[in-house]
C-alpha positions in Angstrom: 71.3 155.8 100.3 74.6 156.7 101.7 74.1 154.2 104.6 73.2 151.5 102.1 76.2 152.2 100.0 78.5 152.2 103.1 77.0 148.9 104.2 77.6 147.4 100.7 81.3 148.5 100.9 81.8 147.1 104.3 80.1 143.8 103.3 82.3 143.6 100.2 85.4 144.2 102.2 84.5 141.5 104.7 83.8 139.0 101.8 87.2 139.9 100.2 89.0 139.4 103.4 87.2 136.1 104.0 88.1 134.9 100.5 91.7 135.9 100.9 91.9 134.0 104.2 90.3 130.9 102.6 92.9 130.7 99.9 94.9 127.5 100.2 98.5 127.8 101.4 101.2 125.2 100.4 104.2 124.0 102.3 106.7 121.2 101.3 108.3 118.5 103.4 110.5 115.4 103.4 109.8 112.1 105.1 111.8 108.9 105.6 111.8 105.8 107.8 111.2 102.2 108.3 108.8 99.8 106.5 107.6 96.5 107.9 106.3 94.7 104.8 104.4 91.5 104.1 101.8 90.2 101.7 98.4 88.6 102.1 98.1 85.3 100.3 94.8 83.9 99.2 93.9 81.0 96.9 91.5 81.7 94.1 87.9 80.7 94.9 88.6 80.5 98.6 87.8 83.0 101.4 90.8 81.8 103.4 93.8 84.2 103.6 97.2 84.1 105.3 99.9 86.7 105.9 103.5 86.0 105.2 106.4 87.0 107.5 107.5 90.6 107.6 110.7 92.0 106.1 112.4 95.3 107.1 112.7 97.8 104.3 112.7 101.6 104.1 110.9 104.5 102.5 111.9 108.1 101.6 110.4 111.0 99.7 108.8 114.4 99.7 105.3 115.7 99.9 103.3 118.9 99.7 100.9 120.0 102.4 98.1 122.1 100.8 96.2 123.7 103.8 92.6 124.3 102.9 91.7 125.5 106.4 93.1 125.3 109.9 91.7 121.9 110.3 92.0 120.3 106.9 94.8 119.8 104.3 95.6 117.7 101.3 99.0 115.9 101.0 100.1 114.5 97.7 103.6 113.0 97.7 106.3 111.1 95.8 108.1 108.3 97.6 110.5 105.4 97.2 108.8 102.6 99.1 110.4 99.3 99.8 108.0 96.4 100.2 108.1 92.6 100.0 107.6 89.5 102.2 109.4 86.7 104.0 108.9 82.9 103.8 110.6 80.9 106.5 110.3 77.7 108.3 110.0 75.8 105.0 110.6 72.5 106.7 109.9 69.0 105.4 110.9 65.6 106.6 110.6 62.1 105.1 111.5 59.1 107.3 112.0 55.9 105.3 112.7 53.9 108.4 115.9 52.0 109.2 117.5 55.3 110.1 117.1 56.7 106.5 115.8 60.3 106.7 115.7 63.2 104.3 114.9 66.6 105.7 114.7 70.0 104.0 114.6 73.6 105.3 114.9 77.1 103.9 114.1 80.8 104.0 113.4 83.3 101.3 113.1 87.1 101.5 111.5 89.0 98.5 112.3 92.7 98.3 110.2 94.9 95.9 111.1 98.5 95.3 108.3 100.8 94.3 107.9 104.5 93.3 104.7 105.4 95.1 102.3 108.4 94.8 99.9 108.8 97.7 97.3 111.5 98.1 96.1 111.8 101.7 93.2 113.9 103.0 94.4 115.1 106.5 92.5 116.4 109.5 94.6 118.6 111.9 94.1 119.3 115.6 96.3 122.3 116.7 97.9 122.2 120.2 100.3 124.5 122.0 103.3 122.4 120.9 102.2 121.7 117.3 99.4 119.6 115.9 98.1 116.1 115.8 96.9 114.9 112.4 95.1 111.8 111.0 94.2 111.1 107.4 93.7 108.6 104.6 93.7 108.4 100.9 94.5 106.4 97.8 98.0 105.4 96.5 99.3 104.1 93.2 102.8 102.7 92.7 105.1 101.3 90.1 107.6 98.5 90.7 111.1 99.3 89.6 113.1 96.4 91.0 112.5 93.0 92.7 114.8 90.4 94.0 114.6 87.3 96.2 117.4 86.2 98.6 117.5 83.1 100.8 118.7 79.5 100.9 117.5 75.9 100.7 119.2 73.1 102.7 118.8 69.3 102.4 120.1 66.9 104.9 120.4 63.2 104.1 120.8 60.6 106.8 121.2 57.2 105.2 122.6 54.1 106.8 124.0 56.2 109.7 125.8 58.6 107.4 124.7 62.3 107.3 125.3 64.7 104.4 124.1 68.3 104.0 123.7 70.2 100.8 122.9 73.9 100.8 122.0 76.2 97.9 122.0 80.0 98.3 119.4 82.0 96.4 120.0 85.5 95.1 118.2 86.3 91.9 116.2 89.0 90.1 112.5 88.7 89.8 111.0 89.7 86.5 108.6 92.6 86.6 105.5 92.5 84.3 106.0 88.8 83.4 103.9 85.7 84.2 106.9 84.3 86.2 107.4 87.4 88.3 105.2 90.2 89.7 103.0 92.8 88.1 104.3 96.2 87.6 101.5 98.3 89.1 100.0 98.3 92.6 97.3 100.4 94.1 95.4 100.7 97.4 94.6 102.9 100.4 96.9 104.5 102.9 96.1 105.5 106.6 98.3 108.2 108.2 98.6 109.5 111.7 101.2 111.6 113.5 102.3 114.8 115.3 104.0 117.8 113.8 106.0 120.0 116.3 106.0 123.8 115.9 109.6 123.6 114.6 108.4 121.5 111.6 109.7 118.1 112.7 107.1 115.4 112.6 106.7 111.7 113.7 104.5 109.6 111.5 102.9 106.2 111.3 101.3 104.8 108.1 99.6 101.7 106.9 99.3 100.7 103.2 96.6 98.3 102.2 97.3 97.0 98.8 94.2 96.1 96.8 95.8 94.8 93.6 97.0 91.2 93.0 100.7 91.6 92.3 101.3 88.0 91.4 102.3 87.8 87.8 101.0 84.3 87.3 97.5 83.1 86.6 95.0 84.2 89.2 94.0 80.5 89.6 97.3 80.0 91.3 96.5 82.5 94.1 96.7 86.2 94.9 99.3 88.3 96.6 98.4 91.7 98.1 100.9 94.1 99.8 100.6 95.0 103.4 103.0 97.7 104.8 103.4 99.3 108.2 105.6 102.4 108.2 107.3 104.6 110.9 109.0 107.7 109.8 110.4 111.2 110.7 109.7 114.2 108.6 110.3 117.9 108.3 108.1 120.7 106.9 109.9 123.6 105.4 
């Protein structure tokens, strides 16, 4: 009986220690860096898609790292994320003959600012210098500001005389209206990087937007965000 009682105490102590070890630990960190943003354009009822040109934007925010074990953690976060797209090479030319030509060109960059909440499920591989990690998870974001900047330029050559007219564009895009963009976006994020033993990390991310952010009728086409990110971070 005494041996059985002693064995039960030892087993209980082992289970208690194991449970204590398995309890999640949480650290916090900050992260900021560069975004290369574009959108995928598709026409309604067609399987054909095209990507616009990329614009440079930035992201910054903070996150929690909830360690469930040595090899697995959950990272919810709150970030400012700059997205958008670029349209350039908007060239057209009409030749009426007799030296009469009208040509047009232009460029437009659309910048969209989001508050974004990702939740990544991360797998960690410890090394002597720190740890590699790779993960993925969903994100949801809210657009807080949008603006388009660019120019349009028309050149007239008529009867040997050339005249150029240029119009600069710098205007706000309405959020949540048919003439602008939708307020909400959602999708999936992929994450990879390396965290050094001193807490500094280098990161690469990819956001795959799944929502149509075009505020117009879906018959006019769909816009879905695509964002590649490179950032530095620090875990406290």
